C-alpha positions in Angstrom: -35.0 -48.8 -34.0 -33.1 -45.7 -32.9 -34.9 -42.5 -31.8 -33.1 -39.2 -31.3 -34.6 -36.0 -29.8 -33.0 -32.6 -29.7 -34.0 -29.0 -30.2 -32.5 -25.7 -31.3 -33.6 -22.1 -31.3 -33.8 -20.3 -34.6 -33.8 -16.6 -35.2 -36.2 -17.3 -38.0 -40.0 -17.0 -37.5 -41.9 -20.3 -37.6 -42.9 -19.6 -41.2 -39.2 -18.9 -42.0 -38.2 -22.3 -40.6 -41.0 -23.9 -42.6 -39.7 -22.2 -45.7 -36.1 -23.3 -45.0 -37.2 -26.9 -44.5 -39.4 -27.0 -47.6 -37.3 -25.1 -50.1 -36.4 -27.6 -52.8 -34.8 -25.2 -55.2 -31.3 -26.0 -56.5 -29.9 -23.7 -53.7 -30.8 -26.5 -51.2 -27.5 -28.3 -51.9 -25.6 -25.0 -51.2 -27.5 -24.2 -48.0 -27.6 -27.6 -46.3 -24.1 -29.0 -45.4 -25.3 -32.6 -45.6 -26.6 -32.3 -49.2 -24.4 -32.3 -52.3 -25.7 -31.4 -55.8 -24.9 -34.9 -57.1 -27.2 -36.5 -54.5 -30.1 -34.1 -54.7 -33.1 -34.7 -56.9 -36.8 -33.7 -56.6 -39.0 -36.5 -57.9 -42.3 -34.8 -57.3 -43.8 -31.8 -55.6 -47.2 -30.5 -54.5 -48.4 -27.6 -52.3 -48.0 -29.6 -49.1 -45.6 -32.4 -50.0 -42.4 -33.2 -51.9 -40.5 -36.4 -52.7 -36.8 -36.0 -52.9 -33.5 -37.8 -52.8 -30.8 -35.9 -50.8 -27.6 -36.5 -49.0 -24.1 -37.4 -50.0 -22.4 -40.5 -51.5 -21.7 -41.7 -48.0 -25.3 -41.3 -46.7 -28.3 -40.4 -48.9 -32.0 -41.0 -48.5 -35.2 -40.8 -50.6 -37.9 -39.3 -48.5 -41.4 -37.8 -48.6 -41.9 -34.4 -46.9 -45.4 -33.4 -45.7 -46.5 -30.1 -44.2 -49.4 -27.7 -44.1 -48.9 -24.1 -45.3 -48.7 -21.9 -42.2 -48.4 -25.1 -40.1 -46.0 -25.9 -37.3 -44.8 -29.4 -38.3 -42.8 -30.9 -41.2 -42.8 -34.7 -41.3 -40.2 -36.5 -43.4 -40.8 -40.2 -44.1 -37.8 -42.3 -45.3 -38.7 -44.3 -48.4 -35.2 -45.6 -49.2 -31.8 -45.0 -47.8 -28.2 -46.1 -48.2 -27.8 -46.9 -44.5 -31.3 -47.3 -43.1 -34.4 -49.0 -44.3 -37.7 -47.6 -45.3 -39.8 -46.1 -42.5 -38.6 -43.9 -39.8 -37.6 -40.3 -40.7 -37.8 -36.9 -39.2 -40.4 -34.7 -37.5 -39.7 -31.0 -37.1 -42.1 -29.0 -34.8 -41.9 -25.3 -34.6 -43.0 -23.2 -31.7 -42.6 -19.4 -31.4 -40.1 -18.5 -28.8 -39.1 -14.9 -28.1 -38.1 -13.3 -31.4 -37.5 -16.6 -33.1 -38.6 -20.2 -33.1 -37.9 -23.3 -31.0 -37.5 -26.3 -33.3 -38.0 -29.7 -31.7 -36.6 -32.5 -33.8 -37.2 -36.2 -33.6 -35.2 -38.6 -35.8 -36.2 -42.2 -36.1 -34.1 -44.8 -37.9 -34.9 -48.3 -39.0 -31.5 -50.0 -39.6 -31.4 -52.2 -42.8 -27.8 -53.2 -42.9 -25.1 -54.3 -40.4 -23.5 -50.9 -40.8 -26.9 -49.2 -40.3 -27.4 -51.2 -37.1 -24.0 -50.1 -35.8 -24.7 -46.5 -36.6 -28.2 -46.6 -35.1 -26.8 -47.8 -31.8 -24.6 -44.7 -31.7 -27.2 -42.2 -32.8 -28.7 -41.4 -29.4 -25.3 -40.4 -28.1 -23.5 -38.9 -31.1 -26.3 -37.5 -33.2 -27.9 -34.6 -31.2 -24.8 -32.4 -31.1 -23.7 -33.1 -34.7 -27.2 -32.7 -36.1 -27.8 -29.5 -34.2 -24.5 -28.2 -35.7 -25.5 -29.2 -39.2 -28.9 -27.5 -38.9 -27.6 -24.3 -37.3 -26.7 -22.4 -40.4 -29.7 -23.3 -42.6 -32.1 -22.7 -39.8 -30.2 -19.7 -38.4 -29.9 -21.2 -34.9 -28.3 -19.4 -32.0 
């Protein structure tokens, strides 16, 4: 199992970060650079959860998002993935900081394929910088 930790500081309020993370409108594929419209589908949605498939042809996953309105945490559990097995996922924790929000991110991956195992070995070294960069625009990070 690979675990990656990093953080970024958003100019959005904690509720703004929560909204950005849980906006499953068609605009999601336009806002997030790691999601294309052909690999984005909302399978179900409630007030505090959503089950979606998102990503690209190279790397997609079906996941369940869970959060509380006005809460400070979004938990994403991987249900299926092209590269990684079920389990693992993401945890986003938001803490007010100055005029914005510190977003602490934890990524856990369960490799299911040989390619996934190779990628998982590289994640702790390569992922923090590239993930921080891919989240910068949607989360308006400094």
